[in-house]
N, C-alpha and C positions, 0 to 999 in steps of 0.2 A: 924875635921869635924865639931867641934862646931862653924865654920867659912861658912859654905855651904849653911845653910838657909840663913844667911842676905847679902852674896855676890850673890847669886840666887835670892834674891829679889829685888837688887839693881841694877845689868842686867837687870830683868824684869822692873823695873823702866824707864833704858833709852831706852826698848825698846818700850816702851808704849810711851814715851816724840816725840819719832822719828814718831810713827805711826800714832799719834794725828797731826803731824805740817804734814804728808805725806795728811792725808785725807786732813784738811786746807787746802794747796796749789791746790788739786783739783776742792774745791768751788772757786776761786782765780774767774774767768774767769764769774761767777753769779754775787757775791758779791765784788769785789774786795780784796788784802787784808787788806784794813782798816778796811769792812765790818766785816770783817771774825774773825779780831784781838775784835773787838768789840764783836761778838755771843759770842766770846769763854771766855773773862773775863765777861761778863756778866751774862752767866751761871755758870761759874766756881767757882764768886762770891755767889751766890745764895747755893750751892750746902755748900761749904764753911761755909758759914754762917747758914747756915739750922743745919751741923754738930759740929760745933763749937759754936757757939752762941759770936759772938765778942760785943756784945753791953754788957756783965758783967765784960767788961775789965774796968779799971780804970785807964784812961787816965790824966794825971797831965798837968802843965804846962814846968815841967822838960823831961818829956817822949812824949810829942806829937811832937818834932822836927826832934828827927829820925827818927821816925814813918813814918810822913810824907814824909820823902827822901827816903825812900826807899819804900815808896807807887809809889810814884811819879817813881823813877826811874823803879820799878817793872811792869808798865804801857809803859812806854815808850820802854823798852829794848824789849816789846814781841812786842809792834809798829813798830818797828824798824827789830825786826829780822822778822815777816811777808812781809815787804816790801823788802825786804833781798831775803827770800823766792819765791817773785815774781820774780828776777831776775836773783839768781843762783841756782846751785844744793844744794839741800837738806844739801849735807854733809861738802860742800866748804861752806856752810853759817854759819855753827855751831863748823867748826875747824876757819875761820873768828872770831865768838862771842867767842871762847873760850880763845882769849886773853887777856880779862879780868881777870878772874881767875887765868889765870897767871902770868898777873899784881899782880895782888893781893897774889900771892903764894909769886911772888921773893919779892916784897916789904917786905915780913914778916920775910923774912928767915935771910937776913941780912947777906950772905955769899957769898965768891967771889966766887963758886963755880957756884952759880947762874950767872953768867955770861955766863955758857956756855947753859944754857936753852935759855937765849935771844938771845942766838947766836945761839942756833936751830929755837927758835919758827922764830926769821928773815927768815935765811934759808927759812923755809916753806912759810912765808908769799909772799919774792921776787918770789917764784914759784908759787903760789898762784895769785899775781896781775900781771899786767900790767905797770913792773917796770922794762925800762932802754930793752926794748923790751925781758926780758926772762922770766917774767911770760905766762901764758895758756892763756892771754888774755881774761879772765871774766868780767864781765861786770863792767865797773868801778861803777855807780852809785850803781850797789847791793853791790859791793864789802866795801861801805864806808857802809853803812847802816848797814852790818852787825858787822864792828867794830865797830859802833859807838852804837850798841846794846852790844857791848863789854863790851866798856867803859860803858855802863849804870848797868852793869853786876853787873862792880867792885863796881861801887856806891850802888849797890842792898849788896851785899857783907859784905861790910864795914857796911852802917849803918843798916842792918838786922841782924848783932850778938849786935849791941847795942839794939835794939828795943826788940829783941827776949828776951833779958834781963830779959828787963820789963814788957814783956806781952806773954813770953814763947809760948804757942802752939797755942794761938790765933794772935797771930802776925803775920802768912800767911792772916788770914781773912780779918783784921784789913786790913794789907795793900794792899789785892783784892779788898776790898773797896771803898780805895782812888783810884787806880787805876781804878776802872769801875767808877766813878765821871769825870774821867779825860777821857779815850779813847770811854766809850759806846755812850757820845754827841758828838766825833767828827766821829764816825760807822754812827751814825744817820744822821748826816748831808751831810756823802759821800754817804749812798744810800738808806737814808730815808726808807719808809715800808718794802723794801725787804727781811731786815731785817726779819722780822716776817713771811714769809711763812714757813712753814710747810717742804718744801724741804730745805730749809736752818735750820732753828732750830731743825728737826731730826739729819742730820748730826754735826750741831753744837753742841749740849749735847754730842755727842762721841766725838768729839775733845775736851772740858771742862772735861770728863772724864780722857781720854787717857792722856792729855797735865795737867791736874791737880790735881784731888782728885786721883786717880789712883798712879801716881808716887808721891804725897803729902806724901800720905800714907806711900805706899814702903819705899820709901826713910828716914823717918819718925822710921821704924824698923829699918831698917838696920844699921844708924847712933847710936841707942842707943847700936846696941851687937858687931858695931866693931870701933878698934878704927880712931880716927878719919884723920890719914895717912891714914892708909889704904882705907876709904872711899871717901878719897881725889884721891889717886892714882889711882881707879877703874873706878871714874868718868871723870876720863882723859881720860878714853877710848871712850866717847859720843861721838865724832866727826866719828872713826868708824862706828856705830850703825848707824849714820845720813847717812853717805855714801850706806853700806849695804842696809838700809832701802829704803832710796832715789834710789837706781836700781831696788830695789827687786816692789815697789806700783807706781813708777813714771818711772820707766823707765829710769832716769839718768845715763847714762855709763860715770865714771868717766876717764881722761888718766892717764897711768904711773905714766905721771909727777903731778899729781892732786895726787895720793895716797902719793904716796912718800912726796908730802909736809903736806897730813893730817899728815900721819907718825911722820915728823919732828914737828908739833906741841906735836901729842899726846906725844914722847916722851920728850920733854921740859917742857910740864904742870906735867907727874908724874916725872921729875926730880925735879923740881919746887915746888911738891906737896910734894913729900918725904921729903922736906928739911927743907918746913915752919914750925910754931909751933902752926897755929890758926885753927881752924876748921870753914869748909868751908856749909855755909847753902844753903840748898838746895832750888833751883827755881821754880816757880807757872805759 
């Protein structure tokens, strides 16, 4: 029973992230995915800065490089993920993006058994992607965006651990500032003054809270109370949350083949994470 609370908090965090993504997707027709990610990052960064006061962090010549890569990968990851959401269902985008942390877990483990997890994930990808007329025929550009977001997620994990070792809890706020410096100007160039409309800022604030503030807080609490391996295994079911919330809020019904593919990716991620020996930082 001692793990019941942190497990519940972690499940709530995953639901919150996907709920925020579903709200963001409903705003794409108004400001597009680029404008929406700019709003989310800008508002989320402001909230994190107020709470964590990153200006107190001491950044030296030896610590800024991993922090810079962490921040850039964070911003580009979110941009590519929203671009993927504009073309493919939420559950499929999450499953494809999850190839990033899966790859990190496999590399960290160095066990022969991990070839099984790679094969499982590959089978899931073949079912999802339009490969040799086997896949379900989702938008190929959207799939590439999601896979690229997964690659950025892998960088986020590796360099987030290095940056976190130097700056602790302030790492997320510092990384968000870096990502905002990169992504917000792109969003402004894409949509301009439309981003400042109250009809966008208010739901954008909800997206920032649901996708950044709430999950970051809940995941940090869970991470301090759960073994890292248990935390990683539980996080592996996030594609299922994406598929379920995509269906409930966005009416994105997936086929049996797509559900099977997502299940294969989840099983691969659970297996690889259970074999790995390292802690996986949370995404914001």
